[in-house]
N, C-alpha and C positions, 0 to 999 in steps of 0.2 A: 576800282570803283571810284566814282567821282561824286562828291557831295554837291547837290543842286541847291539846297536851301538849308541854312543853319542859322536860325534866329534864337539867340540866347537872351532870355528874359531874366532879369535879376530877381524877380519875385518867384520864379518857378525853380524847383529843385529837379523835377523830372520833365523832360520834353522829348520830342522826336525830331529826327533830321531826315529830310527826303534826299535820297540818292538816285542815281540813274537806274538802279536795279530794284528799288523799293524803299522801305523805311527802316531806320535803326533807332533804338531807344537810347537816350542819353540821360546821365545822372550828373548834375552839377554839384561838385563839392567845393570846399573853400579854396583849394589850390589847383584843382584840375577838373576836367570833364571826362567822364568815363562812358564809353560807347559799348553797346551790346555787340557780340560777335556775329550773331545771326542777323540776316536781313529779312524783313517781313513784308507781306503784300499790303498790310493795312497799318495805319498809324496807331490804332487801338491795340493791336497785338504787340507792336513795338513798345508802346507805353507800359503795357502790362509786364513785359519782360524787363523793362527798365526799373519798374517798382520792385520786382524780385531781385534784381541786381543791387538796388539800393539797400534792401534788407540784408543781402549777403555781405555787402561792404560794411554795414553797421555791426554785424555779428563778429567780424574779425577784430581781434585786438589791435593788430597793426594793419593800418591801411597802406597798401602799397600802390604806387602809381601804376596804372595799367597803360601799356603802350600798344598801339596798333602795329608798330614795327618792332619785331623781336630782336633785330640787330642792334637797336639803340639801348644802351644800358644807362639807367638812371641811378644816381647815388641817392640813397634814402637817408634822411636825417633821423635822429632819434625822435620818437613822437613826443610832442609837448604835452604836459599834463594840462587838462582843462581845469580852469578855475571856475568854480560854481559861484555865480553871483545872483542875487535876488532881483528879479524884474517885477515891475508892477503888472498885475493881472487885471485886464479890463473885461467888462461884460460887453455883450453885443450892443446894448443901448449906449454905453460910453464910447464905443468905437464909431458909432454913427454920428456922434456929436463932434468927432475929430476927423473930418474927411480928408485932410491933407496928409495925414500920417498913414503908414502902411502897417498892417498887423498880420500876425501869423496865428493860426488856430492852435491851441494847446488844450490838453485835457488834465484835469485834476481829480484825484480820488477823494471822495468825501464820506463822512459817516456822521449822521445826525447834523449838528451845527459846526462840526470840526472838519479841518482839512488835514490830509495825510502829509506830514512833514518828511518822514523817512519810513521806508518799509523794507522788510526782508534783508536786513543788514546782517551779513555773515560775520563781519569783524567783531561787532559788539554783541552778537547773538541776540538781536532784538527783532521782533516781528513787525511792530508798527509803533510810530510816534505821531502824535497829533498836535496841531496848532490851531488856535482860533483865528489867526491872521492869514488871510488868503494869499497875500504876497510872499509869505515864507513857505508856502506849500510846494511840494515837489510836483513839477508838471512834466507831461509827456507830449512830444510832438507827434507821435504816432498813436492813433486811436486804438489800433489792434494791440499794441504793447501795453497801453493803459488798461484796456479791457482784460487782457490776460492777467495782469498783476492784480486787478480788482477781483477776478475770479479766484485766484490763489488766496487772497485775503479772506474772501467769503468762505472758502472751504476750510481754512485753518483757524481764523479768528472767530468767525461767525457772521450771520447776516447783518445787513444794514449799510453795506458799502454801496456807493453810487458814483457815477462819473458826472462831472460838471465841465461844461465847455467855457473856456475863457480865451482871451487873446493877449499876446504880448507884442510889444512894438518891434517891428522888423527893422533892424539897423541897416540892412543892406540897401 
């Protein structure tokens, strides 16, 4: 199979590549690009499969490099621990005032006038912690994950939780 068109955009995590037999879905990670095994007749089907591939990669504790050629062996390093750091959360109006910067959409769980700082913590056996500062709030890049967590909090803690859309500066 020969790749006809492969445009990698730094702003997109999911994209499609046109081959001589159809379309394949692509997921761009920090160190590599992962392709779907199946070839699809439309770009929409390939993008949908790439989204499910991205979720499968997120669910794994160890992300292994996927290779198209099975004969090539890659040495995997120990996964680095991610350092959580607070980023400033911007509203839509604030992002429109800064057209030269790139932003990524994120979701924050709110309750009344407070933001969820931490939730469903198994180590400390704590359901939820709140903060009045939106920049310290826990944010989710995936809307479905934020929605699922919010539903769990609604069923366990009680009603009043909601999702708020914010933007973080995209460093890439």
